[in-house]
SEPAKOL-689450 format. One line per field, with one value per residue (C-alpha): residue in one letter; x, y, z. Coordinates in steps of 0.02 Angstrom, whole numbers, plus 50000, padded with zeros to 5 digits. Layout:
<drenfis>
aa <- A  ...
east <- X  ...
north <- Y  ...
up <- Z  ...
</drenfis>
This chain:
<drenfis>
aa <- M  R  R  E  V  V  V  D  G  H  R  F  H  I  H  L  E  G  E  E  G  P  L  G  V  E  S  S  T  G  A  Y  V  H  L  A  R  W  R  L  E  D  H  L  W  A  L  D  R  F  V  R  F  A  G  R  G  M  E  F  D  H  D  G  F  S  R  A  L  L  R  R  S  G  V  P  E  E  L  F  E  E  L  A  P  I  A  L  W  W  A  V  G  A  G  S  V  E  A  P  G  S  S  P  E  G  W  V  R  T  G  A  V  Q  A  W  L  R  S  W  T  F  A  E  R  S  K  A  L  E  A  S  L  T  L  Y  S  D  G  V  R  H  F  S  L  E  R  Y  L  S  T  M  L  T  T  C  V  V  A  L  E  P  S  D  R  P  W  R  E  L  D  G  A  S  A  T  A  L  L  D  A  V  V  T  L  N  T  S  G  D  C  E  E  D  R  L  L  E  E  G  N  P  G  I  R  A  L  A  R  T  L  L  R  L  C  R  A  L  G  W  T  P  S  R  V  W  A  T  P  A  S  E  I  H  R  L  L  A  L  L  D  A  V  E  A  D  A  P  P  A  A  P  H  P  E  G  L  A  A  H  P  D  A  V  V  I  Q  V  E  E  R
east <- 57315  57488  57604  57770  57787  57927  57873  58000  58138  58042  57984  57810  57712  57530  57368  57234  57070  56950  56893  56794  56902  57041  57226  57318  57498  57630  57740  57922  57868  57755  57596  57463  57359  57220  57213  57034  56968  57013  56863  56858  56766  56905  57033  56953  56942  57128  57179  57088  57192  57362  57378  57438  57445  57615  57632  57574  57602  57549  57636  57582  57607  57627  57672  57510  57411  57480  57453  57271  57243  57332  57240  57072  57117  57154  57339  57445  57540  57708  57690  57651  57828  57858  57692  57681  57745  57622  57480  57514  57529  57359  57278  57319  57254  57417  57348  57193  57169  57092  56947  56991  56913  56894  56769  56627  56642  56618  56660  56823  56898  56939  57002  56866  56726  56685  56633  56537  56609  56577  56672  56596  56550  56632  56474  56478  56662  56636  56495  56604  56747  56631  56555  56728  56797  56766  56813  56843  56821  57010  57025  57095  57023  57008  56988  56905  56986  56869  56713  56783  56833  56672  56570  56677  56647  56460  56445  56555  56521  56365  56359  56459  56453  56423  56301  56276  56401  56407  56574  56599  56609  56737  56906  57079  57129  56949  56943  57110  57085  56914  56978  57125  57014  56892  57029  57122  56961  56934  57115  57166  57140  57288  57440  57614  57554  57424  57557  57667  57526  57523  57703  57649  57809  57789  57815  57688  57562  57575  57540  57391  57320  57339  57254  57108  57092  57073  56951  56842  56845  56814  56718  56851  56914  57099  57125  57067  57182  57332  57294  57278  57430  57542  57524  57335  57350  57461  57333  57192  57289  57326  57141  57095  57224  57152  56970  56998  57103  56955  56826  56756  56803  56676  56557  56597  56484  56392  56443  56352  56164  56169  56208  56038  55922  55777  55883  55841  56000  55989  56144  56169  56294  56358  56348
north <- 54584  54507  54506  54431  54354  54263  54119  54018  54077  54032  54164  54150  54251  54253  54328  54383  54358  54458  54440  54282  54210  54081  54117  54101  54039  54029  53874  53861  53748  53883  53798  53913  53837  53896  53868  53859  53966  53879  53895  53872  53707  53646  53706  53606  53452  53464  53499  53341  53238  53322  53370  53230  53234  53187  53185  53355  53438  53424  53387  53467  53377  53532  53427  53327  53486  53575  53421  53413  53592  53565  53403  53484  53623  53498  53540  53407  53302  53338  53519  53477  53496  53661  53739  53675  53841  53949  53829  53850  54039  54040  53927  54045  54196  54286  54356  54431  54614  54657  54778  54950  55028  54986  54867  54923  54879  54693  54646  54571  54609  54444  54480  54555  54522  54567  54435  54438  54297  54215  54086  53915  53841  53692  53590  53638  53594  53427  53381  53429  53321  53172  53192  53205  53046  52877  52719  52566  52385  52359  52499  52628  52802  52927  53113  53213  53384  53437  53397  53477  53641  53646  53631  53766  53886  53849  53878  54031  54133  54229  54341  54394  54561  54562  54422  54358  54215  54081  54050  53888  53985  54113  54096  54170  54283  54293  54104  54086  54246  54189  54017  54093  54216  54082  53962  54103  54157  53982  53950  54123  54067  53949  54019  53964  53921  53801  53715  53698  53610  53477  53426  53338  53350  53358  53546  53579  53462  53566  53722  53636  53594  53776  53835  53714  53762  53946  53909  53804  53928  54086  54023  54093  54027  53981  54131  54250  54168  54182  54366  54415  54504  54383  54483  54465  54278  54262  54358  54247  54089  54154  54189  54015  53937  54032  53992  53810  53783  53840  53737  53589  53417  53342  53216  53038  52970  52809  52658  52507  52493  52637  52755  52719  52871  52763  52665  52669  52654  52583  52613  52501  52557  52454  52526
up <- 50851  50829  50979  51027  51200  51289  51402  51500  51383  51225  51100  51024  50897  50946  50883  51007  50914  51021  51201  51166  51028  51033  51037  50872  50882  50746  50764  50710  50566  50497  50555  50626  50767  50880  51068  51130  51271  51435  51548  51735  51721  51604  51731  51872  51761  51722  51902  51957  51837  51848  52032  52145  52335  52406  52595  52657  52489  52308  52144  51981  51816  51706  51554  51565  51597  51444  51334  51390  51333  51168  51136  51172  51049  50911  50900  50810  50935  50853  50911  51094  51160  51071  51119  51299  51376  51280  51323  51510  51484  51400  51531  51676  51583  51553  51390  51471  51514  51682  51678  51747  51900  52084  52162  52276  52460  52489  52309  52247  52077  51989  51814  51707  51834  52013  52138  52301  52406  52574  52675  52686  52853  52936  52900  52715  52700  52788  52668  52520  52584  52610  52437  52357  52433  52353  52448  52339  52394  52403  52532  52410  52429  52286  52317  52178  52178  52038  52139  52297  52215  52114  52273  52356  52212  52204  52391  52409  52250  52300  52146  51994  51904  51758  51795  51618  51638  51774  51857  51761  51597  51653  51568  51567  51710  51774  51800  51889  51992  52052  52100  52191  52284  52343  52399  52489  52576  52645  52697  52758  52938  52926  53015  53064  53240  53171  53066  53219  53312  53177  53215  53375  53480  53672  53683  53548  53629  53789  53688  53607  53779  53834  53674  53697  53881  53836  53696  53811  53954  53853  53703  53587  53422  53405  53291  53428  53555  53438  53404  53589  53666  53763  53924  53917  53889  54042  54146  54083  54123  54299  54325  54263  54380  54529  54490  54448  54606  54714  54620  54720  54655  54538  54615  54563  54428  54467  54366  54297  54323  54449  54305  54224  54242  54308  54433  54619  54721  54898  55001  55155  55286  55432  55609
</drenfis>
């Protein structure tokens, strides 16, 4: 099926060659090239190489990313600059059609598939971070985004429907939608208040101490504290102030050898 699309101000004539086929593109020189299906495992590989961490943010090398797709598809290098926009368009699944219908409760529609997802635990995330970090002898650390995201997907994608393809083989809109859904699921707890706590100024540090005090006293998570009405928080803090003011001072802890559990302490007092 021949179509005309405009991407970033550039007009392209493309041919969609079936759900599992490549994308045919007509170049301005008359050359006809095919762009290979861009699967989720390819997407992670490219992200690992063309996303760079800068301060608290990230930088994306879109030129390098598009060239990787074109090179993998066997496109002549002299066409890279012209076809870069359509390559990025193809990589994010803009040419895919989402399957109609709604998802059953608990399932998330991600492109042409449905996914049953779960959040990963703090322990699982910590293990993934450790496994994704490589420390070299010169002190330089390398973080593998591909390994980290791959572990996140393996952990958090409980099931896919249809189940005939693993998540690594999804492509187009299904691949990018699934990745976006899993990352959003595991970062949706981030809020503006948490970002403020990272600034570290004196006023924010006082707020952090109050937050930690409430969490310790009530066994709550920070998210629950943030979501509680302000009036209730003030009442809770007043109750904590009253109870803690009446609490007896903690007994001093012995020091040195006297702190040993098997120690016998002999106290001699003068009369």
